[in-house]
N, C-alpha and C positions, 0 to 999 in steps of 0.2 A: 467353457468354464472360466470364470473371472480370475484374474491374477491379483489376488488380494495383497500379496507381498509388494507388488508394484504400487498399488494404491496406498499402502502403508508408507512406503518410501516417499511418494509424492506428497502426502499429507505432512510427513516429517519435514520435508524440504520447504514446505510452506509455513511452518510454525512461526518463524519470526515475522513474516508478512502478515499472518492472521493476528498475531499479538499486536502488531503495530496498528492494524485497522480497528482493534477492539476498544481503544480508548476514545472517549467522547471529545477530549481536547484535540487529539490528533485527527479525528474525523472533521472537526471544525477547521483545522489547518488545511486539510485536503480540500474541503469544499471551498474555502477561501481562495486557495491556489487555482482551483478549477474556474473560479469566477474571473480570473485575470484573462482578459481577451488577448492581450499582446504577448503573453507567455514570457515576458522579460524577467519575471520573478519579483518577489517581495522581500523586503528586508525584515529582520526580526522586529524592529520598531513598528512597522506597519501592521504586522500580525498581532503584536502586543496590544495595540490600540483597539483592535476589533475583537479579540478573543478574551480580553480582560485577564491575562495571566502575566506574571512577571517576566522580565527579559530572560533570566536564567531558566525559567520553566519552559518558555517557548523554545529556547535553544536546546534544552533537553529533549523535548518532543521532536524537534527537527532532526536531531541526531538519530533518534530511534527510527524515524521515517527514512532518513538517509541510509542507515544500516540495513533497512528492509528493502532498499532499492525502490522506494516509492517517490522520494524527493531527491533532487540533486541541486547543486548551486553553482553559480559563477561568481567570480570576483571582479570588481572594478576598483582598483586601488586597495583601500582598506575595507571596502564595503562588500558584503556577501548578499547575493540575491538568490532566493530559493524558489524553485519551480518544480512541477511534477516531472519525474524522470520520463524522458521521451522513449526510452527503450521498451518499457512496459513488460519486461521479461517476467516479472512476478505475477502480473495481472494475467498474462497468457498462461502461465503455469496453473493458476487458479482456475481459469476457464477450462483447461484440459482436464484437470482433476474433476471438476464438477460435471463435465461432459461424460467422463468415465463412470462417475457415480450414478448419474441419471441412466446411463446405458445399463448398468447392473440392476438398478431398481426396476427398469422396464422389463428386463429379462426375468426378474423375480416375479413381477406381476403377471407375466405371461406363463409362468410356471416352467420356464426353461432352465432355471438354476436350482 
């Protein structure tokens, strides 16, 4: 029998992550950061030029991505360089959740639940 309370908690724990992924501007930032081959990170001004948003808007989206543990940053003097978080904890949580959901759906299809 499936443990739906665990699934419910897993989904709740992923809420901020999923909300962060749901915005097209944040998706554009993530894709742009993925394109960086050297992973040194990008400054807000670089993202601003390519995504056509104001500096405060980019900073706002980066904060949401940082709070959702998708993006991290490093400082060089007064400059911040943003990059995709190497820990990938939230991505792994999402993978596990989806694996559990697929497993339950497969069991339903087989008539075992």
